[in-house]
N, C-alpha and C positions, 0 to 999 in steps of 0.2 A: 300442220302441227301447231297447237296453241302454246304460247309461251307466257309465263308469268315471271315478273321480275324477282319477287321475293316470296319465300314460303308463307309468310304471314298474309300475303294477298289471297291465299286460298281460304282462310278462316271464314270470311263472310259468304263463301260460295257453297256452304253446306246445303244440299238439296238440289244443286245445279250440276249440269253436265260440264265436265272439265275438257273433254276432247273426244274425237272420233278418229279412228285409223282409216287408211286407205284399204281397199279390198286386196286380199291375197288368195291365191288358188291353192287348194289342198289336193295335190296329185298323188298318184299311186306310189311314186318313188318316196315321197315324204312319209306316207303311211308305212311303207315297208321299212324305211330307216328307223322309224319309231318302234315298230315291231321287233326289229333286230336289236335295238338298244335296250328294250325292256323285257324281251323274251315272250311277249304276248303275240303269238303267231296264230291266233284264232282265225279260222277261214273267212269269217265275215269281213276281216280286215285285209287278208293277204292272198286269198285265192279268188281272182276275178271270175274264173269259170264256174266254180261252185257257188260263189256269191250271186251270180246272175240268176240262179234258180232259187235263191234264198228269199227271205222276207223283204229285203230292201232292193232286190233286183240288181245290185251292184255292190262293190266293196264300200265299206264306210270307215271313216277315221275313228280311232280309239277316242273315247271321251277324254282320257288323260292326255292324249295328243293335243286336243283342243285346249285343255287347261294349261298345258306346258307352253302354249303360245303367249300367255299373259305377259311375261317379261318383254317379248318382242313388241307386243301391242302397246304396252306402257311406253316404251321408247319412241313410239310413233304418234301417240295421241296428244301428249302434252309434256312440257318440261318446265322446271322452275330454275331460273338462271342462278340463284344463289345457293342451290342445293349442291353440296359437295359429295354426298353419299346417301344412297337409299338402300334399305334392306327389306327383304321379304320377312314379315313378322308372322304370317300365316293366313289361314282362311277360316272364316266362321261358318260359311254355308256354300255348298257347291251343288248345282243341279245341271243335268243334261236333258232338257225337255224335248229335244229333237235330234235325229241323227245328222251326220255330215257325210253325204254320199261323195265318193271320189270325184274330183274335179269341181267341187263346190268352191264358191268364192265367199270368204268370211271377212268380217270387219268387227271391231270392238268399240263399244261406247263406254265411257267412264263417267260415273256420277258420284260426286263426293257425298258420303253419308255422314261422316263426322271428322272433326279436326280437333285433336287434343294436344296441347303443348306438352312437350317432354324436355328434359335437359338437352340443350343443344339443337332442338328441332321440334318435330311434331309427329304424332302418330295419326295416320289417315286411314279411315275405313272408306273403301271405294266399292260401289257396286259396278261390276264389269258385266256387260251383256254382250255376248258374242252372237252376231247375226249371220245368217246364211242368205245370200242374195236370192231373192225370189220367194222367200219364206216369211210368213207372218210370225212364226214361232222362233224364239232364240234357240241356239244349239248349246249354249252354256250360259248360266247366270251364276256369278260367284261374288261373295263378299270378301274382298281382298284387304288385308291389313299390311300397311307398309310403315316403316319409320324413316323419315326424311331428316337429314341433318344439314343445317346451313353453316 
């Protein structure tokens, strides 16, 4: 994990990578828990036998499961020591260019796109690219907006 002392230290880093997470495995139990929590029980996610004969030859994670991992990934990629609180301000763009087959290993890269001072802190626009081990194509690319308060 990369650590920055002050929120202001990020301002000159626009266009640069802020951090990268470790790999994590997306197993069938996690996929099923997400299906149960959201009510999305589509067979390509939850039925290994049927999915084996489907287009991906195995179950795949929900795109929104991958997206829901962003807070976890943020917490592992970098931190700013003087930030007391951060809030999710939204997303400008999200794409899922490739599937996440069960038992894939994922990690995320964070690239600072903009730094805008606001009262008590800054609004950050960060490009998050979630990678699947062994694949040249990302599984999720999102422009994430957060507000950080020091």
